[in-house]
N, C-alpha and C positions, 0 to 999 in steps of 0.2 A: 659409056653405057649408063653411068649414073645420071647424066644430064637428061637422058631419055626417060628415066623413070622417076625423076625427082618430084614431079607433080603428084605422084601417087603416094609419096612419103609424108609422114607427119613430122614437121619441123619442131624440134625441141630447142628452145632458145637458151643458149649457154652465155649468160652475161655475168658469170661469177657469183650468182646469188641463189642458185637452186640446187636441189638434190637430184642432179641429172641422172645418175646411175639408176636410182630406184624407179623413176618414172619411165625411163627408157626400157628397162627390163619388164615393167608391168605392161606397157603398151605392146611390146613384142610378144609377151605371153598371151595377149589378146589377138594376135595375128597381124599386128601392124608392122609396116616397114617404117623405120624412124631415121631421122637425120639430125644429129646434134650439130648445131651451127650458131655462129655469132655474126653471120654475114647477111646483109640486107637483100642481096640478090637471091639467096636461097629462100628467104621468107616470101619473096615475090613469086617464086616458082611453085611453092608448095600450096596445096589446097587446104591443108589443116595446119594449125600452129598451136603449140602448147607453150605457155609462159609459166614456168614454175617459179618459186621464190621463197627464200628463207633469209631473214635479215631486216634491214632498215629501209623504210620507204625512200628517204632522200638518197641513200647510197645506190638503191636499185635504179632510180630515175637517172642518176648521174652516169651509171654504167651503161644504161640503154642509150643515152644521148651520146656518150663518148664513142660508142660503137656504130653510131648512125642508124639505130634500129627503130627509133620512135616513128619516123615518117613511114617506114616500111610496115610497121604494125598497124598504123592507122589506115594505110592503103589496103592492107589485107582485109580489114573490117569493112571498109567502104566498098570493096569489090565483092562483098557478100560471101567471102570465104569463111570457113569455120575456125573459131578461136576458143581456146580453153585456158583460163587463168587459174592457177592453183595457189592457195594460201596468199602470200604476198603478191603473187601474180594476179590474183583476183582483185586485191586492194588497189593495185596500180591502174586498174581499169577506170577508177573513179577520179574525180576532179582534184581532190585534196585529202590530206590526212592531218590529224591532230599531232601526229608524230613529227611532222615537218611542215609547219604552217606556211612557210615561204616557198615551198616546192610544189609545183603543179604536177598532177598525175597525167596519165594519158588522156583523160577526159572523154573516154569512149562511152561511159555511163555517167549520168548525173548523180551527184551525191558526194558524201564525205566518208572518211574512215575515222572511227571513234575509238578511244581507248577505254577498255573496261575499267570500271571503278571497283577496286578491291572491297569485298564485303565478306561478312562471316559466311563460311562454307564456299566462297567463290574467290579463291586466290587467283592472282594475276602473275604470270600468264595462265590461261586455261590449257592444261596438258592432259590429254586423255580422251576418253570416249564420251560422246553425247548423242542424243536421239534427234533424228530429223522429224520435223512436222512438215509434211509435204502439202503444198497447195495443189489440189488436184485439177483445178481449172484456172487458167490464166486468160482473162478475157481479151487482152491485147494481142495475143498470139494466134496464129492461124490454126495450129494443131491443138490448142487448148491445154494440152498436157506437155510438160517439159520432156523432150526426147531423152535427155541425159538421165532422167529418173524412171525410164521404162523398166518395169518389173522390179522396182525398188519398193518394198513395203513401207507404209507409214510407220514411224517409230523405229526405223532401222538405225543401228549405231554406226557412227563414223568417227575417225580419229582426228583430233585437233591439237595444234600447238601454236598458240597466238595470244597476243596481248591486245590486239586491235581488231575491230570488226567493221565491215562496210554498212553504211546506212544509206540505201538508195533513196533518191529524191522521189522517185516513182515507185510506190509499193508493188506495182504490178511486175516489176523486175524480179522481185523476191519469189523464187519458185519453191523454196523450202527454207525453213527457219529452225533455229535451236534456241533453247533457253539457258542462260548462264547468268543469273541475276537480272538479266534483261533479255528480251527476245531480240535476236539479231539474224540478219540474212546469212544463211549457210550456203545456199545455191542461188546464183544470179543467172537470169536468162533473158536475153532480148534478141530476137531474130537469130542471127548467126553467132552471137556472143554468149559464151557460157563461163561461169566462174564457180569454183568451190572454195569456201574458206577452209575446209578441212583437207586432209591429204587422202585422196582416193587410193593412191598407191600403197598406203599404210593401213587401209580400212578393210583388209581381208576380202571375203567374198562379195560384200556389198560394194566395196570400192572397185573391185575387178569388174563387176557387172556394169557399173557406171562407165568405166573405161572401154568396155566392149561396146556399150551404147554409143560412146563417142567415136570409136573406130568405125562403127557402122553407119554413122550419119551420112 
């Protein structure tokens, strides 16, 4: 019975690096059916995938490769299926990270992941709430407005816990930004690829609205 319904489920990738329980519960509260999996065949069957992540860039890529998931994730994107990366899961979308210069990321988005420089009033890591500056029109996209940010007000607060941030090579990928000593990409969007540097599952009503938007894509 599960195999007949699996394409309607949202696959949550369990590779030992994510807060699986929180994102699973949040998505199910939004009406989604979820499948926690570390199997490539499940990724290929599901129309939506969430890649959460907490921890180190190199360890995450090692775990994805060890489980044979890298090719399946790239195929998922190439097949125009919907993908959401959260926190480290968003960083893994890019080509490389200062955290692990010798380790290649998934390379699904061009750009690098940069470490924050500690400054007065801006300790590293950034842990806590920050305000989104939403780009209302993205010229390179058909719909112009990021569907993940539907009904999200400019200046909404979301919850972060990170020492690194993505720097897209193409600024059009940046659908929303935040300021923390430097402006950085908080929401990435390109076609069927979405990423949030913050944790929507920990961002209360605003985060739940984003996850509802994701479920309804």
